[in-house]
C-alpha positions as CSV (number, residue, x, y, z in Angstrom):
1,M,21.1,-14.3,-20.7
2,K,17.7,-13.2,-21.9
3,S,16.1,-15.8,-19.6
4,S,18.0,-14.2,-16.7
5,N,16.4,-10.8,-17.5
6,K,13.0,-12.5,-17.7
7,I,13.5,-13.9,-14.2
8,I,14.6,-10.5,-12.8
9,G,11.6,-8.9,-14.5
10,A,9.3,-11.5,-13.0
11,G,10.7,-10.8,-9.5
12,I,10.1,-7.1,-9.7
13,L,6.6,-7.7,-11.2
14,T,5.6,-10.0,-8.4
15,A,7.0,-7.6,-5.7
16,T,5.0,-4.8,-7.3
17,A,1.8,-6.9,-7.4
18,A,2.3,-7.9,-3.7
19,S,2.2,-4.3,-2.6
20,L,-0.2,-2.8,-5.2
21,C,-3.1,-2.9,-2.7
22,C,-1.0,-0.6,-0.4
23,I,0.6,1.5,-3.1
24,S,-2.7,2.6,-4.7
25,P,-3.9,4.8,-1.8
26,V,-0.6,6.7,-1.9
27,L,-0.9,7.1,-5.7
28,A,-4.5,8.3,-5.2
29,L,-3.2,10.9,-2.7
30,I,-0.5,12.1,-5.1
31,S,-2.8,12.2,-8.1
32,G,-5.7,13.8,-6.2
33,S,-8.1,11.1,-7.2
34,S,-9.1,9.6,-3.9
35,G,-11.7,7.3,-5.5
36,I,-9.1,4.9,-6.8
37,A,-7.6,4.3,-3.4
38,S,-9.2,0.9,-2.9
39,T,-8.9,-0.3,-6.5
40,F,-6.5,-3.1,-5.7
41,S,-7.7,-4.1,-2.2
42,W,-9.0,-7.3,-3.7
43,M,-5.3,-8.4,-4.1
44,E,-4.6,-8.3,-0.3
45,P,-5.5,-12.0,0.4
46,Y,-2.9,-13.0,-2.3
47,R,-0.2,-10.8,-0.9
48,P,1.6,-13.6,1.1
49,Y,1.7,-15.8,-2.0
50,L,3.0,-13.0,-4.2
51,I,5.7,-12.2,-1.6
52,G,6.6,-15.9,-1.5
53,L,6.8,-16.1,-5.3
54,T,9.0,-13.0,-5.4
55,V,11.4,-14.5,-2.9
56,V,11.6,-17.8,-4.9
57,V,12.1,-16.0,-8.2
58,L,14.8,-13.7,-6.9
59,A,16.5,-16.6,-5.0
60,F,16.6,-18.5,-8.3
61,A,18.0,-15.4,-10.1
62,W,20.8,-15.1,-7.5
63,Y,21.5,-18.8,-7.8
64,Q,21.9,-18.4,-11.5
65,K,24.3,-15.5,-11.1
66,L,26.4,-17.0,-8.3
67,K,26.7,-20.7,-9.4
68,P,30.2,-21.5,-10.8
69,K,30.5,-21.4,-14.5
70,K,31.6,-24.6,-16.4
71,A,34.9,-24.0,-18.1
72,D,35.0,-24.9,-21.8
73,I,38.2,-26.9,-22.3
74,D,38.0,-26.7,-26.1
75,C,37.6,-22.9,-26.3
76,A,40.6,-20.6,-26.0
77,C,38.5,-17.5,-26.6
78,E,38.0,-14.6,-24.3
79,E,35.1,-14.7,-21.9
80,E,32.4,-12.2,-22.8
81,K,31.7,-9.7,-20.0
82,P,28.0,-9.4,-19.2
83,S,26.3,-6.0,-19.6
84,F,25.1,-4.1,-16.6
85,W,21.6,-5.3,-17.2
86,Q,22.8,-8.9,-16.9
87,G,25.2,-8.5,-14.1
88,K,25.1,-8.8,-10.3
89,P,24.9,-5.0,-9.6
90,F,21.6,-4.8,-11.5
91,L,20.2,-7.9,-9.8
92,G,21.2,-6.3,-6.5
93,I,19.3,-3.1,-7.4
94,V,16.2,-5.1,-8.4
95,T,16.4,-7.2,-5.1
96,L,16.6,-4.0,-3.1
97,L,13.7,-2.5,-5.0
98,A,11.7,-5.7,-4.4
99,I,12.4,-5.6,-0.7
100,L,11.3,-1.9,-0.5
101,L,8.1,-2.7,-2.4
102,M,7.2,-5.7,-0.2
103,A,7.9,-3.7,2.9
104,F,5.8,-0.7,1.6
105,P,2.8,-1.2,4.0
106,S,5.1,-0.7,7.0
107,Y,6.3,2.7,6.0
108,S,3.5,4.0,3.7
109,H,2.2,6.4,6.4
110,I,5.2,8.7,5.8
111,F,3.6,9.8,2.5
112,Y,0.6,11.2,4.1
113,P,0.6,14.8,5.5
114,K,0.2,15.1,9.3
115,T,-3.4,15.9,10.0
116,E,-3.8,19.0,12.2
117,K,-6.4,19.1,14.9
118,K,-9.2,21.3,13.8
119,E,-10.5,23.8,16.4
120,I,-14.2,23.3,16.5
121,I,-16.3,25.2,18.9
122,V,-19.0,23.1,20.4
123,V,-21.9,25.1,21.7
124,D,-23.9,22.2,23.2
125,K,-22.0,19.2,24.5
126,S,-25.2,17.1,24.2
127,S,-24.8,17.3,20.4
128,I,-21.5,15.3,20.5
129,Q,-22.0,11.8,19.2
130,Q,-19.6,8.9,18.8
131,V,-20.2,6.3,16.1
132,E,-18.2,3.3,14.8
133,F,-18.2,2.9,11.0
134,K,-17.4,-0.6,9.7
135,I,-15.4,-0.1,6.5
136,K,-14.8,-2.6,3.6
137,G,-11.6,-2.7,1.6
138,M,-8.9,-1.5,4.0
139,T,-5.8,-3.6,3.8
140,C,-2.9,-1.7,5.4
141,E,-1.9,1.5,7.3
142,A,-2.0,3.5,4.0
143,C,-5.8,2.8,3.8
144,S,-6.3,4.1,7.4
145,E,-4.3,7.2,6.6
146,H,-6.3,7.8,3.5
147,I,-9.6,7.7,5.4
148,N,-8.2,9.8,8.2
149,L,-7.1,12.5,5.7
150,A,-10.7,12.6,4.3
151,L,-12.1,12.8,7.9
152,S,-9.8,15.6,8.8
153,K,-11.4,17.7,6.1
154,A,-15.0,16.7,6.9
155,P,-17.0,19.5,8.7
156,G,-18.2,18.7,12.2
157,V,-15.9,15.8,12.7
158,L,-14.1,16.3,16.1
159,E,-12.0,13.1,16.5
160,Y,-11.4,9.9,14.5
161,K,-9.5,6.7,14.9
162,T,-9.3,4.4,11.9
163,E,-7.9,0.9,12.2
164,F,-7.4,-1.3,9.2
165,K,-7.0,-4.4,11.3
166,K,-10.4,-3.9,12.8
167,G,-11.9,-2.6,9.5
168,S,-13.5,0.3,11.3
169,S,-13.2,4.0,12.1
170,T,-14.5,5.4,15.4
171,I,-15.6,8.9,14.9
172,K,-16.7,11.6,17.3
173,F,-18.7,14.4,15.7
174,D,-21.0,17.3,16.4
175,N,-24.4,16.2,15.1
176,S,-25.5,19.9,14.9
177,K,-23.0,20.4,12.1
178,T,-22.9,17.0,10.3
179,N,-24.6,13.6,10.4
180,Q,-23.7,9.9,10.0
181,D,-24.7,9.9,6.3
182,S,-22.4,12.9,5.5
183,I,-19.5,11.2,7.2
184,A,-20.3,7.9,5.5
185,N,-20.3,9.7,2.1
186,A,-16.9,11.3,3.0
187,I,-15.5,7.8,3.6
188,N,-17.1,6.3,0.5
189,E,-15.6,9.0,-1.6
190,T,-12.1,7.6,-0.8
191,G,-13.0,4.4,-2.6
192,Y,-13.5,2.4,0.6
193,K,-17.1,1.5,1.5
194,V,-19.0,1.8,4.8
195,K,-20.6,-1.5,5.5
196,N,-22.6,-0.5,8.5
197,I,-22.8,2.0,11.3
198,Q,-22.8,1.1,15.0
199,N,-23.9,3.7,17.6
């Protein structure tokens, strides 16, 4: 039975590892330490393999639980009832938790506050500039939300659209109130790094 618990533990461990790159931005938001947001972004290329490993491990654990037990003909003793930690209900809870962890990138945005539009008065329309920042380290929607939250607080930023799939953020700002370097610093403080800036 101890090997069964090890299999279940391995399943939850691989599911957690598969989503760690997307969980860390939310943990950074909750802890108030935005610099750790991109800590596990290096794991993103391994995510499909970790998800596959999780599925295999949990499938094997379910196989072990559901396969028919061999009856001992010689023994007339009572069958020992497994504890909760070794039973199907616990494995069901672990499986559900693993599914929630693996699906985390698809619903991670709900943990971020809605960014309100700032009312910025622009005196001179010629001072409005739009720039695309190429950003390294974004792996899912949580990364985009983390950067958007930082941009919503940056002075002089009028609009922003961050897309993790493109690895960029298109930002419209008032260059009389801020500049490209200040915006790049605001992005870099989140833990993600600006690779280059395209006007």
